[in-house]
C-alpha positions in Angstrom: 0.0 0.0 0.0 1.5 3.4 -1.0 1.1 6.6 0.9 0.1 9.8 -1.1 2.5 12.6 -0.6 1.7 16.2 -1.5 4.7 18.2 -2.7 4.5 22.0 -2.4 6.0 24.5 -4.8 9.8 24.7 -4.8 12.0 27.8 -5.0 12.5 27.2 -8.7 8.7 27.5 -9.3 8.5 31.0 -7.7 8.3 34.1 -10.0 11.5 36.2 -10.2 11.5 39.4 -8.1 10.6 42.6 -9.9 13.7 44.6 -10.8 14.1 48.1 -9.4 13.1 51.0 -11.7 15.8 52.4 -14.0 17.1 55.9 -13.1 15.7 58.7 -15.3 17.6 59.5 -18.5 19.9 62.5 -18.3 18.8 65.6 -20.2 20.0 66.0 -23.8 23.2 68.1 -24.1 22.8 71.7 -25.1 23.1 72.4 -28.8 26.6 73.5 -30.0 27.2 77.2 -30.4 26.6 78.6 -33.9 29.6 78.8 -36.2 31.1 82.2 -36.8 29.7 83.9 -40.0 31.7 83.3 -43.1 32.4 85.8 -45.9 29.2 87.5 -47.1 27.5 85.9 -50.0 26.4 87.9 -53.0 22.9 88.5 -51.7 24.2 89.9 -48.4 26.7 92.1 -50.2 23.8 93.5 -52.3 21.9 94.3 -49.1 24.8 96.0 -47.5 25.3 98.1 -50.7 21.7 99.0 -50.9 21.5 100.0 -47.2 24.5 102.4 -47.5 23.8 103.9 -51.0 20.2 105.2 -50.7 20.9 108.1 -48.4 24.1 109.0 -50.3 22.4 109.0 -53.8 19.5 111.0 -52.5 21.9 113.5 -51.0 23.7 113.8 -54.3 20.4 114.1 -56.2 19.3 117.0 -53.9 22.7 118.8 -53.9 23.3 118.5 -57.6 19.9 119.7 -58.9 18.5 116.2 -59.5 15.0 117.5 -60.5 16.6 119.3 -63.4 18.4 116.3 -64.9 16.9 115.6 -68.3 17.9 113.7 -71.4 18.4 115.2 -74.8 14.7 114.4 -75.5 13.6 116.3 -72.4 12.7 113.2 -70.4 13.6 113.2 -66.7 16.4 110.9 -65.7 18.0 109.9 -62.4 14.8 109.1 -60.5 16.1 105.6 -59.9 18.3 107.2 -57.2 15.2 108.0 -55.2 13.8 104.4 -55.3 15.2 102.2 -52.4 13.6 99.2 -54.0 16.0 99.3 -57.0 19.4 97.8 -56.3 22.2 100.3 -56.1 24.2 98.7 -58.9 21.1 98.7 -61.2 20.8 102.5 -60.9 21.9 105.0 -63.6 25.5 106.1 -63.8 26.6 103.6 -61.1 29.6 101.3 -61.3 30.1 98.5 -58.8 32.6 95.9 -57.7 31.5 92.9 -55.6 28.1 94.5 -55.1 29.4 97.8 -53.8 29.6 101.2 -55.5 33.2 102.0 -56.6 32.4 105.0 -59.0 29.6 107.4 -59.8 29.8 108.7 -63.4 28.9 112.3 -62.6 30.2 113.7 -65.8 27.6 111.8 -67.9 24.7 113.2 -65.9 22.9 115.8 -68.1 22.5 119.3 -66.6 24.2 118.4 -63.3 25.1 121.4 -61.2 25.5 122.1 -57.5 27.9 120.9 -54.8 29.5 117.6 -53.6 27.6 116.5 -50.5 29.6 115.1 -47.5 27.3 112.1 -47.5 29.4 110.7 -50.4 31.8 109.5 -47.7 29.2 106.8 -46.8 30.2 104.9 -49.9 33.0 103.0 -48.3 34.1 101.2 -51.5 34.3 104.4 -53.6 37.5 104.5 -55.6 37.1 107.5 -58.0 35.5 110.9 -57.9 35.3 112.5 -61.4 33.4 115.8 -61.9 35.6 117.2 -64.7 34.0 120.0 -66.6 30.8 119.7 -64.5 29.0 122.8 -63.1 30.2 122.1 -59.6 30.8 124.8 -57.0 31.7 124.9 -53.3 34.6 122.9 -51.8 35.8 119.4 -51.4 34.3 118.5 -48.0 37.0 117.5 -45.5 34.7 114.8 -44.1 34.7 113.1 -47.5 38.1 111.6 -46.7 39.5 109.5 -43.8 42.1 106.9 -43.0 39.5 104.3 -44.1 38.9 105.8 -47.5 39.9 103.7 -50.6 39.7 106.6 -53.1 42.4 106.4 -55.7 41.6 109.2 -58.2 40.0 112.6 -58.0 39.4 114.9 -61.0 37.9 118.3 -60.3 39.4 120.0 -63.4 37.5 122.9 -65.0 35.0 123.2 -62.1 34.3 126.1 -59.8 35.4 124.1 -56.7 37.4 126.6 -54.5 39.5 126.9 -51.4 42.3 124.5 -50.3 42.7 120.8 -50.7 41.5 119.3 -47.4 44.4 117.8 -45.3 42.2 114.6 -44.8 42.6 114.0 -48.6 45.9 112.3 -48.2 45.6 110.4 -44.9 44.3 107.1 -46.3 47.4 106.4 -48.3 45.4 105.1 -51.3 45.3 108.2 -53.4 47.2 107.9 -56.7 46.1 110.9 -58.8 44.7 114.4 -58.3 43.6 116.6 -61.2 42.6 120.1 -60.4 43.5 121.9 -63.7 41.6 125.2 -64.1 39.8 124.7 -60.8 39.6 127.4 -58.1 41.8 125.6 -55.6 43.9 128.1 -53.6 46.2 128.2 -50.5 49.0 125.8 -49.9 49.6 122.1 -50.3 48.9 120.5 -46.8 51.7 118.7 -45.0 49.7 115.6 -44.9 50.7 115.0 -48.5 53.6 113.0 -47.0 51.1 110.3 -46.0 50.1 109.7 -49.7 52.5 106.9 -50.3 50.8 105.8 -53.5 50.4 109.3 -55.0 51.9 109.6 -58.5 50.6 112.8 -60.0 49.2 116.2 -59.0 47.9 118.6 -61.6 47.0 122.1 -60.2 47.8 124.1 -63.3 46.0 127.5 -63.7 44.4 127.1 -60.3 43.8 130.8 -60.2 41.3 130.4 -63.0 37.9 129.3 -61.9 35.7 127.7 -64.5 33.6 130.8 -64.9 30.2 131.1 -66.5 28.3 132.1 -69.6 27.2 135.7 -69.9 24.9 137.4 -72.5 26.6 139.9 -74.7 25.6 141.9 -77.8 26.1 140.0 -81.0 28.2 142.4 -83.1 29.1 141.3 -86.6 30.9 142.9 -89.5 28.6 145.3 -91.4 27.3 143.3 -94.4 27.4 146.5 -96.6 31.0 146.9 -95.9 31.9 143.3 -96.9 29.7 143.2 -100.0 31.4 142.9 -103.4 31.9 146.5 -104.7 30.8 145.4 -108.1 27.5 144.6 -106.6 27.0 147.8 -104.7 29.1 147.0 -101.7 31.4 149.5 -100.0 34.5 148.1 -98.3 34.8 151.5 -96.5 31.3 151.7 -95.2 30.7 152.8 -91.7 30.0 151.6 -89.1 32.4 148.6 -89.4 30.3 146.5 -87.0 26.5 146.3 -86.7 24.2 144.4 -84.4 23.6 141.0 -85.8 20.8 138.5 -85.8 20.2 137.3 -83.1 21.0 140.5 -81.3 22.7 138.8 -78.4 24.8 135.7 -77.9 26.2 133.7 -75.0 29.9 134.2 -74.2 32.1 132.3 -71.8 33.6 134.4 -69.1 36.3 132.9 -66.9 36.4 133.9 -63.3 39.6 134.8 -61.5 40.6 133.0 -58.3 43.4 133.5 -55.8 45.3 130.4 -56.8 48.0 128.5 -55.0 50.6 130.2 -52.9 53.4 129.5 -50.5 56.0 126.8 -50.8 55.9 123.0 -51.3 56.0 121.3 -47.9 59.0 119.2 -47.1 56.7 116.4 -46.1 56.1 115.8 -49.7 59.2 113.5 -49.6 56.9 110.9 -48.0 55.3 110.4 -51.4 57.9 108.0 -52.6 56.0 107.2 -55.9 55.3 110.9 -56.8 56.4 111.4 -60.4 54.9 114.7 -61.5 53.6 118.0 -60.0 52.3 120.5 -62.6 
């Protein structure tokens, strides 16, 4: 006869203990700092150029009789200078390098007259100022130039710009050529010319002659009777010798007289090691 034994659950039959909860995940690391900006792309260069050129071009438009600029057909020109939505380098008479204005072609603007505004200094990439034979008066603003200027050539020949060359003109060291022939520049050459290490030529001939202006005079001509062939009734001895012609008046150019340069050439000019000619 067998006995019935009851066997209870063993240790192997028990469920495993519940593991402890995992610790919370650490927070994600902060994002890396942004990279330093690289060189400006073309669109950024355009924006910088547009931002700096609008007040300058508007100042030039106002100071140089912009409302009177007209083409040979009588149409108004230059109004693109007043539109900030037009890119600077797309405006009339503007030359650019790398999206920044390096030259304004003033001498091609019809009926331009007035003064050079100091706001022109805002064009930090400007390399040339050429107003030769333009109806420009006033002076070269001393604030137009600084040690940060990159201007290489200036031509104010045959204008009515007067007074001395500003000392700041030479401090940048980038100036290569100055032409002031038949302008009204006077006084002495400033000692700062010694800082113009790239300067090659200065032309200040006839600086005592300003450009002048047109005046209206009587239009006297030789008496037609006096010049007529004697065989046809003319009299070579007829008086008066001159009579009022048709039209009765004409425009005549009258050159003004300015004080001109004076004094001596400063010894500092020896700093201009590339200077080849002073006339």
